[in-house]
N, C-alpha and C positions, 0 to 999 in steps of 0.2 A: 504493499500499499505505500502510495507516495506521501513523504513527509516534507515539511515546508522547515528550514534551519534560517533563523535571523542571523545575518553577518554584519551589517553596518547599518547605522541611521543614514537616512536618504539626504538628509542636509549635510551630510559629510561626504559624500560622493557626488560631486559636481560634474557635468558635461563634460568629457575629454578624461574622465578617472579611469583606471584600470589597475585590478588587484586581483591576487590569488589568495583563496579560502580554501582550509583544509575541511572538508565537509563528510562524514558518514566515510570516513578512509579513504577519500580521494581528493587530488587537487582540481578545484573549478576556479575559473578565472572569471572576474565579472567585469562589464564595460558598461560605461555610460556613454551612449553618441547622442548628441542632441537632445540629452533628456530622456531617451529610451534606453533601458536597460536589457543587456543581454548575458548570458551565462552559458558557458563552454568547458569543456576539458581543457585544463590547464597544461597537459602534457602533449608537447609535439611528438608525434607518433615516429618521427625519424632518428631522434637522441633524448628524448625526454625532458628537452629544455621547457622551462615556465614562458608559456606563451605571454602571460601578463607581463613578463620583464621587458619582452619587444615594443619596437615601435608601434603606435596606431596612427593609421591615416585613413579618415573617412570609416568602412566598416571593415577594415582589412588590418590585421594584428599580423606582424613578422616575425617569424623566430628568432632569437637573437643568436642562434648557433649557425643556422645555413639558410636562413633569409626565406623560407618557405613561407608563402602569405597564407593566411586562413580567413575566410568571411566569418564573422564572429555572429552574424545574423544567422546562418545556416550551419556553420561548422565545417563547411566544404573549403577545401585547398583551391587556392586561385592560380588558374594558370599551369594547372601541373596535374597530370594523370597518374593512377598508380598508388596514391596515397588515399586512403577512407577518409570520409568526412567523420569529424568529431563529434562526440554527444553534446547536444545544447540542451538547456534544461531551462523551464519555466521561473519567472521572477515576477515577484509581487512585493509591493508595498503595502504594509499593513502598520497602522499607528504610526507612521513616520520611521519605520523601521524596514529595510531591505532584507527580502526572505526569498531563498533559492529553494526551489522543490527538487529532491530527489527521489 
């Protein structure tokens, strides 16, 4: 059964923010793009790097190790075949708190 996990106050996560959280034994990256919140696996499937540590441009985050780009709205790699999409997670704001559902 899905469970929501509070991670940070919404007021502390302005547009352009990105951060990784450990939730239910996995690393999940949270992104705020123009006020819209997106969450996906934080582990690059190529070498395990934290995607939240990479640069964010538009809706794409770039792996800091090997420059693989992922669309944070879908989890899909951008311009590259042979790499599976990362899992995305629903994000909610409840009482001023951001929650990620796993």
